[in-house]
N, C-alpha and C positions, 0 to 999 in steps of 0.2 A: 586850573591850578589855583588852589585856595591857600593863601598864606595868612589872611586876616584872622586875628584871634577870635573876634566875635563871631565871624562866619563859621570858623572851625568848631566853636562851642555849640552853635546851632546845629551843625551837621552831626555832632556827637549825640544829639537828641533824636536822630532818625529812628533808631531802635536800640535796645539794650546792648547789642554787640558793636555798636558804632562809637562807644564811649572813648576809644583811643584817638578819635579824630581831634578831640580837644587838646591832647598833649603832643601830638605830632606837629613838627614845624611846617609841614606842608601836607595837603590832602589833594590827591588827584581825583577828579570826578569824571568817570568814563561815561560819555554820552554817545548817542547815535541817532541818525535820522532814519526812522523806521520806513519812511516812504522810499528811500533810496535803495533798500535791499531787503529781500525777504529773509536774508541771513544775517540781519544786524546783530542778533545775540551772539552768533558764532564769531563774527568779525570783531565785535567789541571785546569778546572774551579772549580772542587771540591777542589783541592789542594789550589787554590787561595782563595776560601772562608774560608778554614781552616786557612790560613795565616792571613786574615783580622780579623777573630775572635780571633786568638791568640794575635794579636797586640792590639785589643780592650781590651782583658783581662789583658794586661799589661799597660793599660791606655795610650797607644800610639795612634797616629793618623795614618791612612793608607787609601789609596784610590786605587781602581781598575782603571787603565788607559789602556783602550783597545788598542790593536795593531792589532790583527787578526780581521777580514779577509782582511784588507787592505795590499796587498802584497808590496806596496811601503813603508809603515810604517815598515813592517817586515824586508824589505831589509835594511832600515836605521838602525834599531836596530842591525841587524846582522853585518852590516859594522862597526858600532861603537864598538861593542864588539869582532869582529873577530870570530863570531860564525859560525860553519859549515852550509853549505846549507841544510843538512838533518834535521836540527832542525827547528821546527815551533815556532814562538814567539806569545804566546797568549796575554800577557799583561805585563805591568810594575806595580809594587806596591811600590810607595814611602812610607817610614815609618819614623816617627819622632814624636816629641812632638807637639800636636795640637796647632795651633795659637789661637784658641778660644774654648770656652766651650759652647756647645749647649744642651738644655734639650732633653732627649730622646723623640722620636716620633715614631709613627707606621703608616703604611698604611693598617693595618688590617681592613677588611670590613666584618663583620659577615654575611652579606647578600650574600657573595660569597662562603660561606662554605655550602656544602650540605652533609647530612648524609644518607647513604643507597642509595637512588636513587636521581637523579638530579631533 
């Protein structure tokens, strides 16, 4: 959990789509120990989705900023935070109060749902 302004500004330089890390009051950095599970990406992704849902439930804005699988981006985040080499960095999640309010939308397409057989 990164609250320090200087660190958040450095995280914002991870790649062009990470710029909102500088303005968010807090950035969660989702990490995993690859040695502990061959499914670390799926496990950390599920944890990230839970974090995003929790933020939305608190009327906060949050966004998934991908880091993995770009090893250069992982190295940048690791260097900024002083994280050990055995940790993999899945993503950054800046969280704060949203700058705008948008109506809910869905990408649900009923024609893509099949029951029983395809």
